Every structure is written in structure tokens, then in C-alpha cells.
N, C-alpha and C positions, 0 to 999 in steps of 0.2 A: 795285821790281817789275821794271823793265827788266833789272836784273842777274840776277834769277831766270830771266826769260825767256831771256836770253842763255845762261845756264848750261845750261838744259834743251836749248836748240838745239845747243849744243856737244856735249852728251851724245848727241843724235840723230845728229850727224855721225860720232861714234865708233861708235854702235850704233843704226842706224835702226829697229831692232825693240824699243827700250827702251819697254815699255808704260807704265810710270809717267811717263816724260818726256812721252809723247804726252798722257796724261791731264792731267798738270799744266800743260802748255802750253795745252791746251784750256781748263782752268779759269782760268788767268791771262788769256788772251785774252778770255774771256767777261766776266771781272770788269772789264775796261777797255773794254767795249763793242764789242769786235771779235768778235762772236758768230759771224758767217759764217765767219771764219777758224778759229774753234775747232772747228767741226764735223768737218772732215777728220781732225783729231788724235784726237777721240773715236772716230770711225769706224775709224781705224787701230788704236787701242788695243783696240777690240772685235774687230776682225779677228784680232788677235794673241792676245787672251785673251777669248773670247766669254762666258765664265761669270763675269765680274766685274760684279756687279750695280751697284756704284758708278759705273762708267763708263757703263752704260746710263742711270742716273739723271742723270749729268752731261750726257749727250747730250740727254736729255729736257728738262732745264732750258734748254739752248740753243734747242731747237726751240720751247719754250714762249715764250721771250723774243722769238722771231721771229714768233710768232703761228701757228706750224705745229702746231696742236693735235693733229691726227691722228698725226703723227710722234711728238710728245711722248707721247701715250697709248701708242703701240705700244712705245716703249722702256721706259716705266714698267712695262708688262705683261711685257716680257722680264725686267726686273729682278726683278719679283715671281715669275716662273717659276723664277728662280734662288734667290731668298731670299723665300719666301712670307710670312715674319714681319717683313719690313722695314717698320716703321711709317712711316718717312719717305716711302718710295715709295708706300705706301698713301695717306697724306695728300696728297701732291703729285698723285698720279693723281686723287684726289677733286677737287682744285682744277681740273684739266683738265676733268673730267667736268661740274663745275658750269658752267664756261664753255661747254661744249657743250650745256648744258641737260638733261643726264642726271642729274637730282637724286636719283632713287631709288638708282641705282648709287653715286653719290657718298656718300649717307647710309650705305649698307652698308659702304663702305670706311672712312669716318671712324669708324664704330662699332668696326670691327675694329682700327683704329689706336689708338684709346683703350684698348682691352683690352690690346693689346701694349705700349703705352708710356703708362701712366697718368700719369706725371710730365709728359708732353707734352700731356696732355689739354686744357690751356687753349687751346693753338693749334688743336688738332683740334676742341675744343668750339665754338670760334668758327665754324668751318666748318660744324659740325653744325647750329648755329642758323640758318645760311643756307638749309639744305635742309629744314628742318622746316616 
């Protein structure tokens, strides 16, 4: 993993605006528990390519891991504004809303996610059981 991180960092030295390198560095840092360090990379990637839903979702995961649920919610909503049929973003936003105690909203999102991705219904269905 450190080799991958070093490779992406080298890529940024060559091209500081390399969106995918920022996003991938953020993902790698988050996966090794360096979540705070990941956030500026996701934010830079979003600044460079604001309509990339995946990066908004990645930033949401980082905020969720830090317990910053309002920020996580905001970026999942931005991802869904870009890709309204993103079942993963719907499901993960529902998780955030469950933690915030907004069960009716979470239920609606989970039901939409199941319709969009019936093969993933098992994981969404488990969440749906929580809010019924």
C-alpha cells in the first residue's frame, strides 16, 4: 500500500491537479486510518471535478468515520444530485440518517435503493428492518 501511496504522490508532484491521484490518495489514507489526512485530497478532487459523485461519496465516508454526520449527509446529497440513481449513495445516506434519528427519511431512501439495485437488497433490506 505504501508503494501505491508513493506512486500517487509522485504523480501529484508532476501534476498537482491530477484528480484521480487525489481521490486515490484519499481512499488509501482512509483505509489505513489516516482519515483526517484524506479529507483535503477528496476536497481538492472535488474542487477540480465537482460533478464526480464517487468523490463526494468518498468524502462522505471520511466524514462518517470521523463522526461528522452533517458533513457526511451533505456530500451524499451532493452525490445524489449528480447521480440520483446511485443506490450505494442512497443506502449510505440512509445509514447516516438512521444515526441522526431520521428514520422516516432513511426508510424512503432504502426503499429507493432496493428498487434501483435489487441484487443488493440484502444489505439494504437489513437497514430497512432497522427503520420499520
